[in-house]
N, C-alpha and C positions, 0 to 999 in steps of 0.2 A: 556599525559592528566588525571589529575584526573578522577576517575570514577564520582561521584557527591557527592554533600553533602547529609547527613543524611535524612533531610525534603524530598528532591527530589526523594531519593532511595525508601522510604516508599511509597509515593505517584503515584510514575510513575511507577516502576518496580513490586512491590508487587501486585498493583490492578489489570494490566492486566492478571498477572499469576492467580489469583485467581477467576477469571471469568471464566475459562475453568472446565471441568470437571474433575473427580480425574479418576484415572487408577486403581484401587484397591491396591495390593498389588505391583503389577507392575512399574518398572520404566517410566516414562513419554516417549512417543516416541517422537525421535530427527529428526531435519530436520537439511540440510545445505541449507543455503539461499544464493543463487546467486546473483549477479548483485543486494546488498540487498538495496543499498540506503539507506533511513532513516529507513526502517523497517517496510513497511506495512504489507507485507508477514509473517513476524516474529512476530507481533503483533496478526494478525488473528490466527496463530500457537498457539501462547499462550493462547490465548482467547479459542482455540479450544482442550486444554489439552494439547499441547506439548510443546517442550523446543527447542530453538537454541542452537546447538551444536556448529556450526561454520557459522558466514557470511563473504563474501567477497565481496570487492567493490573497484575498482581501485581510486576513486575520495575520498578523504579525507575529501573534505568537504560536499560533500552531505551525506555520511556517518558519520558523525561527530553526527549526532543526535542520531546514532543507540548506540554508545558508552554511551549516555546520558541516554538514555531508556531502556537498556539492558546491564547493567552493569554487569551480570554474564554470559553474553555470550561472547565467543572468536570472534573479529573481526580481519579481515585479509585485508589490504588494500592492493591489490594486482590485477595486471592484471590476469583474470581466466585464460589465455593462459600459464601461469608460474603454475598452479594448478596441479601438476604432481605426481607420485604415492608415491615419498618420502614425499612430504610435505603434503598428503594425510593420509599418515601412522602416520606420527608425529601429525598432528593435529586431526586426527579421528581414534584413535588406536581400537575404537569399532565399526566402521563404524556408518552409520546414518538408521534411517527407511525410511527417505523421502529427495527429494532433491526439492527444489521450487526456482521460479526464473523467471523472465523477463529481456531477453536482451533487451539492448537497442534499443527503438522504431524508434528513428527518421528517420532511414534508410528506413524504410517501412511505417510510416505515410503518409495519403493522404495528409496532410497539409505541410508537409516537402518538401525539395528538392528531394527526392527519387533519390540518386545518385547512380546508379548501381556500382558503384567503393567504394563505402563507406565501409571502413575494418570494422566497426560494423556489417555489414552484415553476416561474417563470424562467430559472436559470438554464432549464433545461434548451427553452429556445437561443438562449445565448451562445450554448455548446454549439448548434447547428449554424448559429449566425456566423459563428468566428471560422468555421468549417468554409463556408460560402467565401469570407472574406481573405482567408490566407491561402486558399485552394491545395491543401496537400494531397499526397497519393493516397493516404488512407487515415482512418481516424478508428480509435477503440474508446468505447463508451461505457461507463461502468455503473450500477446504481443496484439500490436494493430491490428485491424480488416485489416488494410492493407497489412498485412504478409499473409494471406487468399487469396488476390487478384491472378489472373491468373499469373501476372507478377512476385508474390514472393513466392506463394504456394509450387513452388517446391523445393526452400531451406528448408521448414520445412519438405516436404516429404523425402527428401536425409538424413536430421539428422535422421528422425526418422528410415529409414530404415537402420541405422547403429547399432539398436539395436538388440540384441539376439531373438531369436523365442518365448523364455519364456515370453516376455512383451506384453500386452495387452494394446492396445491403444484406447483410447476415444477421440474424436473429429479429427479437430478443432470445438469448440463449441462457438459460438457468444452470449455473455452473458451481459446483461445490469445489472448494479449496482441497478438501481432504483426498479428492480423486486425481489431484495433480502434484501431490506430495508433500503437501501441507499439513500439518498435527491439529486443524481446526477444521469444524463440520461447517466453515462459514459459507452460505450460499449468496451469490448474487448474481445479476442479470447482465450479460456484455452484448453489446451491439458493436457490429463491425462493420466499417463501410470502406470500400475502395474504388477508387478512379479508373473505371477500364481505359481511359484514354493515357494513363500515366502508368500504369503497371500491370504485371501479369496478377490476375485473380487467384488466390489460393483454393483449394480445395475446401468446403465450407466443413465437410465432415471429418477432414484431417487436421483442418483449425482447432476446432474444440474438441477432438478426440480426448478422452483423460489418459491420464499416463498410469493410472492404478498403482501408484508408489505408495505404499501406506507407511505412514510415520504415526507412532504412537505419543502420547503426553511423556511417556517414559523416555523415549528416544530422543524427543526434544528438551528435556529440562533436568535429568535427573544428574548428569554431569555438573551441574550447578551446587549440589548439596556440596557443603564444607566449605563454600566460597568465604573468604574473610576480607574483611574490610581493612584496606591498607593505606586509608588517608584521603587527600582530596587533589582534584586536579583541576583549578580554578573552581567553578562553583558546582563540580560534579564530584559525586563520591566516586572513590577508585576501589575496585575489588580485584582479589587474585582467584585465579580458582583454585580447589581443594586437590588432595588427591585422589584418583580415580582408578579402579582397575580396568573397567572396560568403558569403553565411550562410545558411541553410537556413530556411525558414519554420518547422520544428520548433524549431530552435535559438533563433530570434528570440523564439518563445514563450516559450522556457526563460530566458533571459536576463535579469538585473536592470536596473532604470532607470538606477542609477547607476554599472553596469560594473564593481562590486564582489559577491564570492563567496568564499566559505569551503570547508573541504574536500578542496583539491586537493592534498594532500600526496602526493609522488612518494616511492616505494619505493625505497629502495638495495640494489641485488644486489650479490652476489659477481662476481667476473671469471668464475667458472666459469657460474654462472647466466647471466649476459649473453651470453656465448659460445654458450650452448645456444639462448636466444631469439633471439639473431641469425640462427641456421639453421631458424628456425621459417618455413614459408609460411602464410601466411593458409589457416585452418581446420585446422591440423596441430596434433596434440598432441605436447607435450613428453613422452618418455618416462619421465622421470625423477620430475618433479613433477605430470606430468598437468595442466601448464597449456595451454590453447587459445589459439592465435592468433586474435584477431577478422579478420573481412574486411571492410574497409571497405563493400562492397556488399552485405554480407549482415546476419545478425541476431546479436544477442547470446544465447548460450544462457542456461538459467536461471541466474541468481545466487544463490549458496549463501548460508546464513547463519553456519556456522561454530557453536558451542557457548558456553554461559557458563561462567564458573569452577564452577559447580555439576556441569556436565557435563564436564569436562576440559579446557576453554578451547581447544578446537581451531578454528585459523582455517581457512576455508574459502579454496579455492582461486580466486584470481580471474583472469579471463583477461588475456592479454598484449596488448597494445594493439596494432592493425593496423600501426601505421607506428614506433615507438617500443619499442626492446627494453627494456621494463619492464611490470609489470602495471598495470590500469587504478586510476585515483585513486578514491577514495570519491565525488568529484564527477562523474567519468566513469560510474562506476556507479548514481549517482542519475539522471543524465540518460539513461541506458539503462533504468532501471526507469521513468521517467516524471515524476520530481520536478523541480521549477523551482530554479533556481540560488539563490533567494530562502529556500529551505527549509534549515536547520540542523539537524545530525546530533547528532554529540559532537566534542569535541576530539581524540580518537583515530581511529586510521585502525580498528582492531578493533572498537571498539564501533559506528562508523559503518556498517563492511560489514555487522554483526549486524543492525543497524535495516533496513539497505536489503534484505537478502537476506531478512529475514521479513516483510516489507511487502506489502500489495497495490498493483499500480500502480496510481497515482491515473488513468491516464488510462482504464483500462477501467471503474475505480470510476465515473468521472465519466460515462461511456456509460450504463453500467448504471443509474445512480441518476437520471440525468436523464430516461430512459424511464418510470421508476416516477415521477417528478415529475409527469409529464403527465399521467398517471390520477389523482394526488392532486388535480391542478389541474381535472380534469373531474369529480371526485366532488365537490369544493366548490362548481362550478357547477350539478350537479343538485341539492346540499343548498340552497344560495341560491334557486334557482327554486321549490323546494316551500315554501320558507316564506312 
């Protein structure tokens, strides 16, 4: 696959990188992104002043967006169980500062089938095996709250128990993205690990402290009203913003510099569905399709991913737009999850929504990794002073 055309490389790749802090004369901290998907954690890392040395994901479709948005990072479409010492030495000859990732969550989700025999449950062990193999300075592990339940938490505890005694572990912490400036009340557990032989250990309370910056659905997507389709860019639909009298600071930070963006395909509904949507008030749930209407001054519920063709090709229910009688578009979903408009997903609505629903919000990833980055900088200063 070609990386991307010059226009897209400038808008998508350079912009996220330039948003993060510099690191003086030192090289940027590097991360290995496991189960990378489209790159929510990598985007947060880049905005935090880090770089992705390698991303690994088994699904070539879900990770196709990673190639588009991070053309300078290496992506390996591989089952992480096959990531052994020889592969690590070849692709990460200098190692990495950190490992980030969220193993597939469907086996632990309270909304899923919760099959105790689901082989994806063992991927938690693989995450910590690779931590032992690569020996980074830190790791950030993310998953659904169901992993911390009584029936599942032993898997996490068993994985953590395989780490050497030099590792300091924080968590699991239940973190709500809405408390960190994202317009979604998406809750996830995060576990942090720090090798005390390699870096300064941050304060646990400061690491997970909410920013309490509130962003509403209106802040996130209202400026997209009136956008018009202006053509195609390759396989992608291309849109241009409509005129707006006021734009929230959140939306301003999401918009592209050239006023063009992709992924705003509007779903065509049947007359019966449109009638039901028209009767929905904010926060009400459609009794037939279980669609919830968003509230302009509220938050978006957790966006779900649906399933791939290997598990039935089920499309997840998307929320209904707060003022229009339709479900939200992939671009609106991306805004609500915390992705900028320069980020491209997939030409189809289905795969785009799967990517977004599976991802970690780049907003919360940026906050957490920025705080870890400060501890890495402190470690560098201590090392330089000792030399």
